[in-house]
matplotlib code that plots the C-alpha trace (Angstrom):
import matplotlib.pyplot as plt

x = [-9.8, -12.4, -15.2, -15.2, -11.7, -13.3, -11.5, -8.5, -7.9, -4.4, -2.7, -3.8, -2.0, -1.4, 2.2, 2.2, 4.6, 6.8, 7.0, 6.3, 6.7, 3.0, 2.2, -1.1, -1.2, -2.7, -2.7, -2.4, -1.6, -0.5, 2.5, 2.7, 2.5, -0.9, 0.2, -1.0, 1.7, 1.8, 4.4, 4.8, 7.3, 7.6, 9.1, 7.1, 5.6, 4.5, 1.2, -0.1, -3.8, -4.4, -6.4, -6.0, -8.1, -8.1, -6.3, -4.8, -2.4, 0.3, 2.9, 6.5, 8.3, 10.6, 13.4, 15.4, 17.3, 14.6, 11.3, 9.7, 7.3, 4.1, 1.8, -1.9, -2.8, -6.4, -8.2, -9.6, -11.5, -12.1, -12.6, -15.8, -14.1, -12.9, -14.4, -14.4, -12.2, -14.2, -11.4, -10.5, -6.2, -6.3, -3.3, -1.8, -1.7, 0.8, -1.9, -3.2, -3.3, -6.2, -9.4, -9.8, -11.0, -13.5, -13.3, -13.6, -10.9, -8.9, -9.3, -8.9, -5.5, -4.2, -5.0, -2.8, -0.1, 0.4, -0.1, 2.3, 4.9, 3.9, 3.6, 0.6, -2.2, -5.1, -4.8, -7.7, -8.3, -10.7, -11.9, -11.6, -15.0, -14.8, -12.8, -13.0, -11.7, -10.1, -7.1, -5.8, -2.6, -2.3, 1.2, 0.4, 2.9, 3.4, 5.8, 4.9, 1.6, 0.0, -0.8, -1.8, 0.3, 3.4, 2.3, 2.6, 6.8, 7.7, 7.7, 5.6, 3.0, -0.6, -3.4, -6.0, -8.6, -11.0, -8.6, -10.8, -8.3, -7.4, -10.0, -12.8, -10.8, -7.5, -9.0, -10.8, -8.1, -5.0, -4.6, -3.9, -1.7, 0.3, 0.4, -3.0, -3.2, -6.1, -3.7, -6.8, -7.4, -9.9, -9.0, -11.2, -12.9, -9.4, -8.5, -4.5, -2.9, -0.2, 2.9, 3.2, 6.0, 5.8, 3.8, 0.0, -2.3, -3.6, -7.3, -8.6, -11.3, -9.2, -6.6, -9.9, -10.1, -6.7, -6.8, -9.7, -7.3, -4.6, -6.8, -8.0, -4.5, -4.1, -5.2, -6.0, -3.4, -0.4, 2.6, 3.0, 6.0, 4.9, 7.4, 8.1, 5.2, 4.6, 2.2, 1.0, -1.6, -1.7, 0.1, -2.9, -5.6, -4.9, -3.6, -7.3, -7.2, -4.3, -2.5, 0.7, 1.9, 5.3, 5.7, 9.2, 9.6, 13.2, 11.0, 11.4, 8.5, 6.1, 7.1, 6.5, 2.8, 2.1, 3.1, 0.6, -2.1, -2.0, -2.6, -5.3, -7.2, -6.7, -4.5, -2.5, -0.9, 0.8, 4.7, 7.1, 10.3, 12.6, 14.8, 15.8, 13.3, 16.8, 18.6, 15.9, 16.6, 19.1, 16.8, 14.1, 13.6, 13.3, 11.8, 9.0, 6.8, 4.4, 3.8, 6.0, 4.0, 5.9, 4.3, 8.1, 8.9, 8.7, 12.0, 11.4, 13.1, 16.7, 18.6, 19.6, 16.3, 15.4, 18.1, 17.3, 13.7, 15.0, 16.1, 13.1, 10.5, 7.3, 5.3, 3.4, 5.0, 1.9, 4.0, 2.2, 3.3, 2.5, 5.8, 4.6, 7.8, 10.2, 7.8, 8.5, 11.7, 11.8, 9.1, 12.3, 14.5, 12.0, 13.2, 12.4, 8.8, 6.0, 3.2, -0.2, -2.4, -2.5, -4.7, -4.7, -6.0, -6.7, -5.2, -5.0, -7.8, -7.4, -3.6, -1.8, -0.4, -1.6, -1.7, -0.6, -1.2, 0.4, 0.6, 3.4, 3.9, 6.7]
y = [23.6, 20.9, 21.5, 17.8, 18.5, 21.0, 21.2, 19.8, 23.3, 23.5, 20.9, 21.8, 25.2, 26.3, 27.0, 27.8, 30.6, 29.3, 25.6, 25.2, 21.5, 20.8, 17.2, 15.5, 12.2, 8.4, 7.6, 3.7, 2.1, 3.2, 3.2, 1.7, 5.3, 5.6, 8.1, 7.7, 6.6, 7.5, 6.2, 9.0, 7.1, 4.4, 6.7, 7.0, 9.6, 9.9, 11.9, 12.4, 12.6, 11.3, 7.8, 5.1, 5.9, 9.5, 11.5, 14.6, 17.9, 18.0, 20.2, 18.2, 19.0, 16.9, 15.1, 12.2, 9.6, 6.9, 8.7, 12.2, 13.6, 15.7, 17.9, 18.1, 21.3, 20.0, 16.5, 16.1, 13.2, 11.7, 8.4, 7.5, 6.4, 9.9, 11.5, 15.5, 15.2, 15.5, 17.5, 20.9, 20.6, 17.3, 17.8, 20.3, 18.1, 15.3, 13.0, 11.0, 10.7, 9.0, 10.9, 11.6, 8.1, 6.0, 3.5, 0.5, 2.2, 2.4, -1.4, -2.6, -0.4, -1.9, -5.5, -4.6, -3.1, -6.4, -8.7, -6.8, -7.1, -10.9, -11.5, -13.1, -13.0, -12.0, -11.3, -10.9, -7.9, -7.3, -3.8, -2.2, -1.2, 2.0, 4.4, 7.6, 9.0, 5.2, 5.9, 5.3, 7.3, 10.5, 12.7, 16.4, 18.9, 21.9, 25.4, 27.5, 28.9, 26.0, 23.0, 19.9, 18.0, 18.5, 19.8, 17.1, 17.0, 19.5, 20.7, 22.9, 23.0, 22.5, 23.7, 21.1, 21.4, 18.2, 15.1, 12.6, 10.2, 11.1, 10.3, 12.3, 13.0, 13.6, 16.2, 18.0, 17.8, 18.8, 22.4, 20.5, 17.9, 17.0, 13.1, 11.5, 7.9, 6.3, 4.3, 1.4, -0.4, -3.5, -5.9, -8.6, -8.2, -8.4, -5.2, -3.6, -0.9, 0.3, 2.5, 5.8, 4.1, 0.7, -0.7, -0.8, -1.5, 2.2, 0.7, -1.3, -2.2, -3.6, -5.5, -7.6, -8.3, -9.0, -11.2, -13.5, -14.2, -15.3, -17.4, -19.6, -20.9, -21.9, -25.0, -25.9, -28.2, -25.6, -24.5, -20.7, -18.0, -14.9, -12.6, -8.7, -9.2, -6.0, -5.4, -8.8, -8.0, -10.8, -13.2, -12.6, -12.7, -16.1, -17.3, -18.7, -20.7, -22.6, -24.6, -22.1, -19.1, -17.5, -13.7, -12.2, -8.5, -6.2, -3.3, -4.0, -1.6, -3.2, -6.5, -5.5, -4.3, -8.0, -9.6, -7.3, -7.4, -10.9, -10.8, -8.4, -10.6, -13.8, -15.5, -18.3, -19.9, -16.9, -16.4, -13.5, -13.1, -9.8, -10.5, -9.3, -11.7, -12.6, -13.7, -15.5, -19.0, -19.1, -18.9, -21.2, -24.9, -24.2, -27.5, -26.4, -24.8, -25.7, -22.1, -19.1, -15.8, -13.1, -9.0, -6.9, -3.4, -2.6, -2.9, -6.2, -9.7, -9.3, -11.8, -13.4, -14.5, -15.7, -17.9, -19.6, -19.5, -22.1, -24.7, -24.6, -27.5, -25.3, -26.3, -23.1, -19.2, -16.7, -13.4, -9.9, -7.3, -3.5, -3.3, -5.7, -5.2, -5.8, -8.7, -9.7, -9.4, -12.3, -14.3, -15.4, -15.8, -18.6, -21.2, -24.0, -22.8, -22.6, -20.0, -20.6, -18.0, -14.4, -11.5, -8.1, -6.1, -2.5, -1.4, 2.5, 3.5, 6.8, 6.1, 4.1, 1.6, -1.8, -4.8, -8.1, -11.7, -14.5, -17.9, -20.4, -23.9, -26.9]
z = [-20.5, -20.1, -18.3, -16.6, -14.6, -12.5, -9.1, -10.4, -12.5, -10.5, -12.7, -15.8, -17.3, -20.3, -21.0, -24.3, -24.2, -21.6, -22.7, -26.4, -26.8, -26.5, -27.3, -28.5, -26.9, -26.7, -23.5, -23.5, -20.3, -16.4, -14.7, -11.4, -9.9, -11.4, -14.1, -17.5, -20.5, -23.9, -26.3, -29.3, -31.8, -29.3, -26.8, -23.3, -21.5, -18.4, -17.9, -14.4, -14.2, -17.3, -17.5, -19.6, -23.5, -23.4, -26.0, -24.1, -25.4, -22.7, -21.9, -21.6, -18.2, -18.3, -20.4, -20.1, -22.0, -22.1, -21.2, -20.5, -18.2, -19.4, -17.3, -19.1, -20.8, -21.9, -21.9, -25.5, -25.3, -21.6, -20.6, -19.3, -15.8, -15.1, -12.5, -10.7, -7.4, -4.3, -2.9, -3.5, -3.1, -5.6, -8.1, -5.5, -2.4, -2.2, -0.3, -2.8, -6.9, -7.9, -7.2, -10.6, -11.5, -10.6, -8.0, -10.3, -12.6, -10.0, -8.9, -12.6, -12.7, -9.0, -10.6, -14.1, -11.3, -9.9, -12.4, -14.5, -11.6, -11.2, -14.6, -14.3, -16.5, -13.7, -10.4, -7.9, -5.8, -3.1, -2.6, 0.5, 2.4, 3.0, 0.5, 2.6, 6.0, 6.6, 7.9, 11.6, 11.8, 10.4, 10.5, 9.7, 8.3, 9.0, 8.1, 10.7, 9.5, 7.8, 8.9, 6.3, 4.2, 1.8, -1.7, -4.9, -5.3, -2.9, 1.2, 0.9, 2.7, 1.7, 4.5, 4.1, 6.3, 5.8, 4.0, 2.8, 3.6, 7.1, 9.8, 11.1, 14.2, 12.5, 11.1, 13.9, 16.1, 13.5, 15.1, 18.9, 17.6, 14.3, 15.2, 15.2, 16.4, 18.4, 20.5, 20.7, 17.7, 17.1, 14.7, 14.1, 16.9, 19.2, 21.2, 20.2, 21.9, 19.7, 20.2, 18.1, 16.5, 16.0, 12.5, 12.4, 9.0, 8.0, 7.3, 9.5, 7.4, 4.7, 7.0, 8.3, 4.1, 4.1, 7.6, 6.1, 2.9, 5.1, 7.4, 4.3, 3.7, 7.6, 9.4, 12.8, 13.4, 11.9, 13.7, 12.4, 12.3, 11.7, 10.2, 10.8, 12.9, 14.3, 17.9, 16.8, 14.3, 12.3, 14.8, 17.0, 14.6, 13.3, 16.6, 17.5, 13.7, 14.3, 17.4, 18.0, 16.6, 17.0, 16.0, 15.3, 15.5, 15.8, 17.7, 21.3, 21.9, 19.5, 21.1, 24.5, 23.2, 21.4, 24.3, 26.1, 23.5, 23.7, 27.2, 27.2, 24.5, 26.7, 23.9, 25.0, 22.3, 21.2, 21.7, 20.5, 20.3, 20.0, 16.9, 13.2, 11.4, 9.2, 12.8, 14.6, 13.1, 15.7, 18.9, 17.9, 16.5, 12.8, 11.8, 14.1, 11.7, 9.2, 7.7, 7.8, 7.2, 5.2, 6.0, 5.8, 4.9, 1.3, 0.7, 1.1, 3.0, 3.7, 1.4, 4.4, 5.1, 1.5, 1.7, 5.2, 4.2, 1.0, 3.4, 5.9, 6.6, 6.2, 3.5, 3.3, 3.0, 2.9, 1.6, 2.6, 0.5, 0.2, -3.2, -5.5, -7.0, -4.2, -4.0, -7.6, -6.9, -3.7, -4.6, -7.9, -5.5, -3.3, -5.8, -3.7, -3.3, -6.2, -6.5, -5.7, -5.6, -5.4, -4.0, -4.1, -1.2, -1.5, 1.5, 0.4, -1.5, -3.6, -3.6, -5.9, -3.5, -2.9, -0.5, -1.9, -0.7, -2.1, -1.3, -1.7, -1.4, -1.9]

ax = plt.figure().add_subplot(projection="3d")
ax.plot(x, y, z, "-o")
ax.set_aspect("equal")
plt.show()
């Protein structure tokens, strides 16, 4: 077994006796989950923890009609971007999957992931200012004996003492509370009180980079509608940069928090409405807004909302997404708008997830 894989030995188990289907594979690409892709005889084989350009021996563990999945036996020709994972649980724990990859290569992978989904030649990506202990929210798992995170592809619990993604305090207090979140968050100098069930970006440092990208595309004279606003993070962070902003959120507790956050920070040009985003246009003057900001859940925007936006007067839509696939689907439906810019933000370092900010204009 290659010594370069020290620290990830648990995923590199030789299976010649039990599973004779061992292949020598050349990795030519990544899939959207960050797994290596090989195509022997033009048949796709996905290989977790393999890097672009590597030659590996691997054993087939899943066989399907159009693809197979394999596990590495040995890295025969390693990539220069392969690094030793810092976590002893890497490969066993399902918390992250890119610790074997240099951060520069991770950023390149995420650029390709977004550009492939949106069918673009190139996408700018903004790195996260921090790549360790960045999460402001943690949900620990327990089986009654161990406390940690779920193992890869199972609900078995891996006893993780010091997760590199969770905050230092979350690691230190995991035996006291399974759910950890600092109730008071600070973003762009604004204080936010966040309910346990309300959405808030997990990486404040990267979220500020995202908000900088948003604010570059709004003007002081703009009236802005912020849909799927949560506790008002985007709404309040852009409020000082625009004339007026209205946030819309289905979670009533989040709306109450948003109103309280607005008052806490002395922000007077922000209003909040408790409503599903696709139904809010029955309650507001649809023609009043210059810019619409969208930050929907991973499954994207409601189809009715997309149809409504097609007929709105807003000259600009800023679409923020953590799922390039559903983003691509929704952008195709917004035919009245043209895509002007795309910026990826590494909101989730050491995982395959990525945030995207798209600007569309009429």
